[in-house]
C-alpha atoms as an extended CHARMM CRD file, in Angstrom:
* protein
*
       165  EXT
         1         1  MET       CA             69.5290000000       -8.6220000000       15.8880000000  PROA      1               0.0000000000
         2         2  ASN       CA             66.7270000000      -10.9690000000       14.9410000000  PROA      2               0.0000000000
         3         3  PRO       CA             66.3410000000      -12.2070000000       11.3510000000  PROA      3               0.0000000000
         4         4  SER       CA             63.2170000000      -10.1910000000       10.5560000000  PROA      4               0.0000000000
         5         5  SER       CA             64.7990000000       -6.9310000000       11.7150000000  PROA      5               0.0000000000
         6         6  ARG       CA             67.9280000000       -7.6490000000        9.6510000000  PROA      6               0.0000000000
         7         7  LYS       CA             65.7690000000       -7.9960000000        6.5480000000  PROA      7               0.0000000000
         8         8  ARG       CA             64.2990000000       -4.5670000000        7.0920000000  PROA      8               0.0000000000
         9         9  GLY       CA             67.6700000000       -3.0650000000        8.0220000000  PROA      9               0.0000000000
        10        10  ARG       CA             66.5590000000       -2.2110000000       11.5530000000  PROA      10              0.0000000000
        11        11  GLN       CA             68.0900000000       -3.1620000000       14.8280000000  PROA      11              0.0000000000
        12        12  ALA       CA             65.8540000000       -4.9860000000       17.3120000000  PROA      12              0.0000000000
        13        13  LEU       CA             65.1550000000       -2.9770000000       20.4450000000  PROA      13              0.0000000000
        14        14  ASP       CA             65.3940000000       -4.5440000000       23.8630000000  PROA      14              0.0000000000
        15        15  PRO       CA             62.0950000000       -4.3950000000       25.7410000000  PROA      15              0.0000000000
        16        16  VAL       CA             61.7910000000       -1.6720000000       28.3340000000  PROA      16              0.0000000000
        17        17  VAL       CA             60.3160000000       -2.6640000000       31.6710000000  PROA      17              0.0000000000
        18        18  LEU       CA             58.5180000000        0.1640000000       33.4000000000  PROA      18              0.0000000000
        19        19  PRO       CA             57.1770000000        0.2380000000       36.9360000000  PROA      19              0.0000000000
        20        20  LEU       CA             53.4270000000        0.1620000000       37.3320000000  PROA      20              0.0000000000
        21        21  PRO       CA             52.1200000000        3.7120000000       37.4870000000  PROA      21              0.0000000000
        22        22  GLY       CA             51.5140000000        5.0110000000       40.9700000000  PROA      22              0.0000000000
        23        23  MET       CA             48.5460000000        6.8830000000       42.2630000000  PROA      23              0.0000000000
        24        24  VAL       CA             48.7510000000       10.2130000000       44.0510000000  PROA      24              0.0000000000
        25        25  GLU       CA             47.3310000000        9.2830000000       47.4470000000  PROA      25              0.0000000000
        26        26  ASP       CA             47.1850000000       12.8550000000       48.7310000000  PROA      26              0.0000000000
        27        27  ARG       CA             43.8850000000       13.9330000000       47.2030000000  PROA      27              0.0000000000
        28        28  ALA       CA             44.4660000000       17.6020000000       48.0690000000  PROA      28              0.0000000000
        29        29  GLU       CA             47.7180000000       17.4520000000       46.0840000000  PROA      29              0.0000000000
        30        30  ALA       CA             45.9460000000       15.7700000000       43.1560000000  PROA      30              0.0000000000
        31        31  ALA       CA             43.2310000000       18.4330000000       43.2040000000  PROA      31              0.0000000000
        32        32  SER       CA             45.8020000000       21.2370000000       43.3940000000  PROA      32              0.0000000000
        33        33  ARG       CA             47.7040000000       19.8230000000       40.4140000000  PROA      33              0.0000000000
        34        34  VAL       CA             44.5460000000       19.7010000000       38.3120000000  PROA      34              0.0000000000
        35        35  GLU       CA             43.4860000000       23.1860000000       39.3990000000  PROA      35              0.0000000000
        36        36  GLY       CA             46.9400000000       24.4950000000       38.4940000000  PROA      36              0.0000000000
        37        37  LEU       CA             46.7590000000       22.8560000000       35.0930000000  PROA      37              0.0000000000
        38        38  LEU       CA             43.2860000000       24.2500000000       34.4250000000  PROA      38              0.0000000000
        39        39  ARG       CA             44.0600000000       27.6080000000       36.0220000000  PROA      39              0.0000000000
        40        40  TYR       CA             40.7200000000       27.2960000000       37.7680000000  PROA      40              0.0000000000
        41        41  ARG       CA             39.8930000000       26.8520000000       41.4390000000  PROA      41              0.0000000000
        42        42  PHE       CA             36.9010000000       24.6320000000       42.1960000000  PROA      42              0.0000000000
        43        43  ARG       CA             34.4520000000       26.0170000000       44.7390000000  PROA      43              0.0000000000
        44        44  ASP       CA             33.2490000000       22.4890000000       45.4090000000  PROA      44              0.0000000000
        45        45  ARG       CA             36.2310000000       20.1430000000       45.2850000000  PROA      45              0.0000000000
        46        46  ARG       CA             33.8820000000       17.1570000000       45.5930000000  PROA      46              0.0000000000
        47        47  LEU       CA             33.0780000000       17.6400000000       41.9020000000  PROA      47              0.0000000000
        48        48  LEU       CA             36.7650000000       17.4930000000       41.0620000000  PROA      48              0.0000000000
        49        49  GLU       CA             37.2220000000       14.3980000000       43.2310000000  PROA      49              0.0000000000
        50        50  GLU       CA             34.3040000000       12.7650000000       41.4390000000  PROA      50              0.0000000000
        51        51  ALA       CA             35.8880000000       13.6570000000       38.0970000000  PROA      51              0.0000000000
        52        52  LEU       CA             39.1390000000       12.0020000000       39.2370000000  PROA      52              0.0000000000
        53        53  THR       CA             37.4910000000        8.7410000000       40.3750000000  PROA      53              0.0000000000
        54        54  HSD       CA             37.4180000000        5.7630000000       38.0180000000  PROA      54              0.0000000000
        55        55  SER       CA             34.4570000000        3.3830000000       38.2580000000  PROA      55              0.0000000000
        56        56  SER       CA             36.8520000000        0.6020000000       39.3510000000  PROA      56              0.0000000000
        57        57  PHE       CA             37.7010000000        2.4320000000       42.5890000000  PROA      57              0.0000000000
        58        58  ALA       CA             36.1590000000        0.6650000000       45.5870000000  PROA      58              0.0000000000
        59        59  GLY       CA             34.8210000000        2.5000000000       48.5820000000  PROA      59              0.0000000000
        60        60  ASP       CA             32.9470000000        5.2640000000       46.8110000000  PROA      60              0.0000000000
        61        61  ASP       CA             29.6320000000        5.3820000000       45.0500000000  PROA      61              0.0000000000
        62        62  VAL       CA             30.8490000000        8.1190000000       42.7230000000  PROA      62              0.0000000000
        63        63  SER       CA             32.8300000000        7.9710000000       39.5210000000  PROA      63              0.0000000000
        64        64  TYR       CA             33.5020000000       10.2710000000       36.6240000000  PROA      64              0.0000000000
        65        65  GLN       CA             30.9350000000        8.5570000000       34.3900000000  PROA      65              0.0000000000
        66        66  ARG       CA             27.9900000000       10.8290000000       35.2640000000  PROA      66              0.0000000000
        67        67  LEU       CA             30.1590000000       13.9240000000       34.8660000000  PROA      67              0.0000000000
        68        68  GLU       CA             31.5120000000       12.5370000000       31.5940000000  PROA      68              0.0000000000
        69        69  PHE       CA             27.9590000000       12.3480000000       30.2690000000  PROA      69              0.0000000000
        70        70  ILE       CA             27.3830000000       16.0790000000       30.7510000000  PROA      70              0.0000000000
        71        71  GLY       CA             31.0200000000       17.0480000000       30.1560000000  PROA      71              0.0000000000
        72        72  ASP       CA             31.0870000000       15.6090000000       26.6420000000  PROA      72              0.0000000000
        73        73  SER       CA             28.1110000000       17.7630000000       25.6970000000  PROA      73              0.0000000000
        74        74  ALA       CA             29.4910000000       20.8540000000       27.4360000000  PROA      74              0.0000000000
        75        75  LEU       CA             32.8740000000       20.4810000000       25.7270000000  PROA      75              0.0000000000
        76        76  GLY       CA             31.1940000000       19.9700000000       22.3580000000  PROA      76              0.0000000000
        77        77  LEU       CA             29.0430000000       23.0630000000       22.8150000000  PROA      77              0.0000000000
        78        78  ALA       CA             31.9070000000       25.2510000000       24.0520000000  PROA      78              0.0000000000
        79        79  PHE       CA             34.2130000000       24.2070000000       21.2200000000  PROA      79              0.0000000000
        80        80  SER       CA             31.4390000000       24.5400000000       18.6270000000  PROA      80              0.0000000000
        81        81  ASN       CA             30.7210000000       28.0540000000       19.8630000000  PROA      81              0.0000000000
        82        82  PHE       CA             34.4280000000       28.9390000000       19.6950000000  PROA      82              0.0000000000
        83        83  LEU       CA             34.7600000000       27.6090000000       16.1300000000  PROA      83              0.0000000000
        84        84  TYR       CA             31.5670000000       29.2980000000       14.9970000000  PROA      84              0.0000000000
        85        85  LEU       CA             32.5850000000       32.6960000000       16.3440000000  PROA      85              0.0000000000
        86        86  THR       CA             36.2150000000       32.5810000000       15.1930000000  PROA      86              0.0000000000
        87        87  ASN       CA             35.5350000000       31.2320000000       11.6890000000  PROA      87              0.0000000000
        88        88  PRO       CA             32.5580000000       33.1310000000       10.2480000000  PROA      88              0.0000000000
        89        89  THR       CA             33.2520000000       32.0310000000        6.6650000000  PROA      89              0.0000000000
        90        90  LEU       CA             33.3150000000       28.2770000000        7.3360000000  PROA      90              0.0000000000
        91        91  GLY       CA             30.3050000000       26.1480000000        6.5260000000  PROA      91              0.0000000000
        92        92  PRO       CA             28.8940000000       23.3590000000        8.6860000000  PROA      92              0.0000000000
        93        93  GLY       CA             30.9510000000       20.6120000000        7.0030000000  PROA      93              0.0000000000
        94        94  PRO       CA             34.4090000000       22.0350000000        7.7570000000  PROA      94              0.0000000000
        95        95  LEU       CA             33.2630000000       23.2230000000       11.1970000000  PROA      95              0.0000000000
        96        96  SER       CA             32.0800000000       19.6990000000       12.0440000000  PROA      96              0.0000000000
        97        97  THR       CA             35.3210000000       18.1640000000       10.7980000000  PROA      97              0.0000000000
        98        98  ILE       CA             37.4850000000       20.4990000000       12.8620000000  PROA      98              0.0000000000
        99        99  ARG       CA             35.2980000000       20.0230000000       15.9400000000  PROA      99              0.0000000000
       100       100  ALA       CA             35.4160000000       16.2240000000       15.6480000000  PROA      100             0.0000000000
       101       101  ALA       CA             39.2160000000       16.2580000000       15.3160000000  PROA      101             0.0000000000
       102       102  ASN       CA             39.5960000000       18.3750000000       18.4290000000  PROA      102             0.0000000000
       103       103  ILE       CA             37.1720000000       16.7260000000       20.8290000000  PROA      103             0.0000000000
       104       104  SER       CA             37.7690000000       13.1030000000       19.8690000000  PROA      104             0.0000000000
       105       105  THR       CA             38.6590000000       10.5360000000       22.5190000000  PROA      105             0.0000000000
       106       106  GLU       CA             42.0960000000       10.1230000000       20.9250000000  PROA      106             0.0000000000
       107       107  LYS       CA             42.8410000000       13.8510000000       21.0540000000  PROA      107             0.0000000000
       108       108  LEU       CA             41.6870000000       14.1190000000       24.6710000000  PROA      108             0.0000000000
       109       109  ALA       CA             43.7770000000       11.0480000000       25.5690000000  PROA      109             0.0000000000
       110       110  ARG       CA             46.8310000000       12.7760000000       24.1040000000  PROA      110             0.0000000000
       111       111  VAL       CA             46.1510000000       15.7860000000       26.2940000000  PROA      111             0.0000000000
       112       112  ALA       CA             45.8160000000       13.5560000000       29.3700000000  PROA      112             0.0000000000
       113       113  VAL       CA             49.0840000000       11.7710000000       28.5550000000  PROA      113             0.0000000000
       114       114  ARG       CA             50.9230000000       15.0110000000       27.8960000000  PROA      114             0.0000000000
       115       115  HSD       CA             49.8410000000       16.4240000000       31.2590000000  PROA      115             0.0000000000
       116       116  ASP       CA             50.4630000000       13.1810000000       33.2030000000  PROA      116             0.0000000000
       117       117  LEU       CA             46.9180000000       12.9800000000       34.5700000000  PROA      117             0.0000000000
       118       118  TYR       CA             46.7780000000        9.1900000000       35.0370000000  PROA      118             0.0000000000
       119       119  PRO       CA             48.4890000000        9.1590000000       38.4730000000  PROA      119             0.0000000000
       120       120  LEU       CA             45.8620000000       11.6360000000       39.6990000000  PROA      120             0.0000000000
       121       121  LEU       CA             43.0130000000        9.2260000000       38.9180000000  PROA      121             0.0000000000
       122       122  ARG       CA             41.6960000000        7.1720000000       41.8580000000  PROA      122             0.0000000000
       123       123  ARG       CA             41.3630000000        3.6730000000       40.4940000000  PROA      123             0.0000000000
       124       124  SER       CA             41.6400000000       -0.0120000000       41.2070000000  PROA      124             0.0000000000
       125       125  CYS       CA             42.2490000000       -1.4520000000       37.7800000000  PROA      125             0.0000000000
       126       126  PRO       CA             45.4530000000       -3.5330000000       37.5300000000  PROA      126             0.0000000000
       127       127  ARG       CA             44.7670000000       -4.3260000000       33.8650000000  PROA      127             0.0000000000
       128       128  LEU       CA             44.7210000000       -0.6300000000       32.9830000000  PROA      128             0.0000000000
       129       129  ASP       CA             47.8200000000        0.0260000000       35.1200000000  PROA      129             0.0000000000
       130       130  LEU       CA             49.6030000000       -2.7590000000       33.2490000000  PROA      130             0.0000000000
       131       131  LEU       CA             48.5570000000       -1.3460000000       29.8930000000  PROA      131             0.0000000000
       132       132  ILE       CA             49.7540000000        2.1160000000       30.8810000000  PROA      132             0.0000000000
       133       133  SER       CA             53.1530000000        0.7450000000       31.9270000000  PROA      133             0.0000000000
       134       134  THR       CA             53.9220000000       -1.2870000000       28.7930000000  PROA      134             0.0000000000
       135       135  PRO       CA             56.7650000000       -0.3170000000       26.4420000000  PROA      135             0.0000000000
       136       136  PHE       CA             54.2030000000        0.4460000000       23.7300000000  PROA      136             0.0000000000
       137       137  TYR       CA             52.7390000000        3.0850000000       25.9920000000  PROA      137             0.0000000000
       138       138  LEU       CA             56.1820000000        4.6200000000       26.4820000000  PROA      138             0.0000000000
       139       139  HSD       CA             56.6030000000        4.9840000000       22.7340000000  PROA      139             0.0000000000
       140       140  GLU       CA             52.9840000000        6.0420000000       22.3060000000  PROA      140             0.0000000000
       141       141  ARG       CA             53.4640000000        8.7170000000       24.9640000000  PROA      141             0.0000000000
       142       142  GLN       CA             56.4520000000       10.1870000000       23.1190000000  PROA      142             0.0000000000
       143       143  ILE       CA             54.6790000000       10.0030000000       19.7850000000  PROA      143             0.0000000000
       144       144  CYS       CA             51.5050000000       11.5590000000       21.2170000000  PROA      144             0.0000000000
       145       145  GLY       CA             53.4470000000       14.6030000000       22.3970000000  PROA      145             0.0000000000
       146       146  VAL       CA             54.8380000000       15.1740000000       18.9220000000  PROA      146             0.0000000000
       147       147  ILE       CA             51.5620000000       14.4030000000       17.1620000000  PROA      147             0.0000000000
       148       148  SER       CA             49.5720000000       16.6400000000       19.4750000000  PROA      148             0.0000000000
       149       149  SER       CA             51.9340000000       19.5450000000       18.8990000000  PROA      149             0.0000000000
       150       150  LEU       CA             51.8920000000       19.0120000000       15.1460000000  PROA      150             0.0000000000
       151       151  SER       CA             48.1530000000       18.4320000000       15.1850000000  PROA      151             0.0000000000
       152       152  SER       CA             47.5290000000       21.7350000000       16.9360000000  PROA      152             0.0000000000
       153       153  ARG       CA             49.6620000000       23.5550000000       14.3980000000  PROA      153             0.0000000000
       154       154  MET       CA             48.0510000000       21.7740000000       11.4600000000  PROA      154             0.0000000000
       155       155  GLU       CA             44.5630000000       22.5070000000       12.7670000000  PROA      155             0.0000000000
       156       156  TYR       CA             45.4810000000       26.1820000000       13.0310000000  PROA      156             0.0000000000
       157       157  VAL       CA             46.7940000000       26.1560000000        9.4710000000  PROA      157             0.0000000000
       158       158  GLN       CA             43.7220000000       24.2440000000        8.2990000000  PROA      158             0.0000000000
       159       159  VAL       CA             41.3750000000       26.7380000000        9.9580000000  PROA      159             0.0000000000
       160       160  ARG       CA             43.2620000000       29.6500000000        8.3980000000  PROA      160             0.0000000000
       161       161  ARG       CA             43.2410000000       28.0260000000        4.9520000000  PROA      161             0.0000000000
       162       162  LEU       CA             39.5580000000       27.1520000000        5.1420000000  PROA      162             0.0000000000
       163       163  SER       CA             38.6040000000       30.6010000000        6.3810000000  PROA      163             0.0000000000
       164       164  ALA       CA             40.3910000000       32.1300000000        3.3780000000  PROA      164             0.0000000000
       165       165  LEU       CA             38.1470000000       30.2110000000        0.9600000000  PROA      165             0.0000000000
């Protein structure tokens, strides 16, 4: 136990060394996993492959960045439409707050972590691989699962409470 952890009454944890995250080399398998998760079959799997290609990946001229540009807007519109139709008594302020909480980068990152999407991403970014494999990420991953579950429940409660006003 180190001195600072004794002062706070906590035991020091030994660092956890994790292997660097792998990449699913079989692209058909990666595509099938994503399609299963989404419960949607892509007619043109090239779009899915583009969506699963990080800009650091050498050998291709495509990356998810162009799709991200349109996808952010599409997700925002779809979620806004859903909120608008399911919460007719909410004003623009609460609707905007709920939308922002649900389509934020942090929320979407939690979803990606929970569904283990990182190995499906074609990439060549050792720095990101290292970040993903750090002990902090292990703890963050566990925390994100709990937070995401609680967040979903709290958002439901918040929507119900606000719609009752």
